[in-house]
N, C-alpha and C positions, 0 to 999 in steps of 0.2 A: 823583803825590806821595803817599808813604805817610802814613797817618793814625795818630794816637796816642790811646790811651785813658787815658793818664796825664798828670799835670801835674808839671813840674819847677820847684821853687821854690828860688831862690838864697838864700844865707845872709843877704844884705843885706835881701831882701824879708821873710824870716822875722823878722829882728830888728826891722824897721820896724813890722810888724803884730803882734808879740808871739806868733808861732807857735813853739811848743816841741814838738819830737818827741823823746820819750824812751822807753826800753825798746823798742828796735827789734824784738826778737824777738816781743813780744806786740802791737806796733804801737799804742802809746798816743800820742795827739796832744792837745795842749792849746793853746788860744788865749786869751791874757790880756793885760791891761794891767799897769801897775806897781802898781795898787791892788787889782784883783780878777780872779778867774778867770771869763772869759766863756763859754768852751766847752771841754769835755773829752770825748774820745772814745777808747774802747778797742776796737780791732777784733781779734777773735779768730777770725773766720771765714777760710775759705780762698778765695782767688780762683782762677779757672780758669787763671791764669798761673803758679801755684805748681808747680814741677817735682816729679815723683814722688821724685827723689833727696832733696830737702829734707825731705819728709814721712817717707820711709823712715829718715832719720837720726834723726828724733824718736822713732821706734818701732823702733830698731835691735835691741832685745831681742826683738822679735816675730818669728815665723816665718810667712811667707805661702805659700800654695799656689802651686806653679809652674804650675798650670793656669789661673790667673787671667789675663785679658787686661789690658793696660795701663789700659783704661777701667774695668774692674772693680776693679783694685787702687787706682786713684786714688779711686774712689767709696768704697771701704772705708776708705782712709786719711782721707778727709774726715770720714766718720762717726766714726772714732776720735778725731780731734782735736776735733770738735764736742762729743763726750761725754767728753772727756778726764778730767774729775774722777771719773768712775765707774770708771776703770782705774788699777791700781797700776803705777807705773814706778819706775825706780831711784832718782830723786831724791825721789819721794813714794811710799814702799813700801806704801801702803794706799789703795785706792780708796774712794769714798763714794757710796752710792746713797740719796738721801733719800726719805722717805715709806714705808720698808719696815721700820720699827722693830717689834720683837716684844716684847710684854709677857707675862710669866708671872705667874700668880696661885697662891699656895700655900694649902693648906687647913690650915696650922698657923701659929701666931703665936709671937713671942718669949716666952720663951727657946726657941730651936729645938732639936730633938732632937739627940743627939750625932752622928748620921749626917751632919748638915749642918754640923758643927763639928769635922771630923776634922783631926788634926795632919798636917803635911807628911810625905810619904814620905821614907825615908832616901835621901840623895843623896851621890854621890862629890864630890871636890873639883872635878873637871872639870865635873860637872853643875851644881854651885853657881855656878861662874864663868859658865856659859851662862845660868843663871837671872838673875844680876845684869846681864849684858849685855842680855838681852831686856827686862828690867824698866826699865832706864835708857832704852832706845829708846822704850818705850811712854810713859814720863814725858816725854821730849822731844817726842813727838807729841801730848801732852795727852790720851791715851786713858785714862790712869789718873792718880791723884794720891796724894800721901803723906797719911797720916792722922795725927791727933793722938792723944795717949795717952788722951784721954777720949772719942774717937769710938767709936760702937757699930758694929762691923763683923763680918761673918761670914767665916771663913777658907775660901778655895777651895784645894783641893789641886792643886798644879801638877805637870805632867808634861812631859817633852820627847819629841817625836816626831822620829825621824831620817828625813830625806829620802833619796832615792836617790843624791843627789850628796854625801852626808855632812853636809850642813847640818842645823841643828836648828830645830824649830818649837815655840814655847811654847803649851801648851794647858792648859785647866782641866778637871779631872775633875768634871763635874756630874752623873754618873750617879745619885747619891743623890737628886737633885731629882725624878727620875721617880716616886718613891713619894709625893711630897708636892705635886705639881703638879696643879692642877685641869684636868680633861680638856677639850679643845676639842671641842664638840659639832657643829661645822660639818661637814656631809657633804662628803667629798672626791669630786669628780667622777671618774667612771670614765675611766681613761686612754684606752681605745679610742674613747670618745665624743669626748674632747678632740682626739684625732688626726684623727678624721673631720671635725671642724669646721675643722681647719687644712688640709684637702686643697686643693690649688691656691692656697694663700695666697701672697701676695707681700709 
């Protein structure tokens, strides 16, 4: 007689004991009474029973090497889903890696020199429309915020970079900061030495 590793709960059983399964894609389960929430669980790991096709559908924008075996591809897909917040996808166009923030220290104080307060470059009507589109996207993602009339702010000159597929990327021209940024005295390791330490690493 075949054995099963899962449990099938009927709707009457779930209703009797207050089991609520919601957000099936992310597998959130809650057990509660009418008065309080007793137990809540969000499962975001992958079980060995998940088919590769399901995972490939989540990362359909990615391209995987055809030399990977099924086991290697499944292992890679598990790693991608486990660390999904670090990767940018269509619905969430920007990934986040915490703990790697960079702070710059300037050797000048306000009022900053004119090189750090340059006016925007001349832009065509099409370019200004792209600026507005990208700025609204950054506002929607809470990466930037609107400022008030009395806020002290330095103006960063914006530029648009064209990708190979004709799309635009919004960038800030921070080259003027190079002349006013305090140098980081940390000695950078030699690349050949770093590669030697990585030999036979897994």
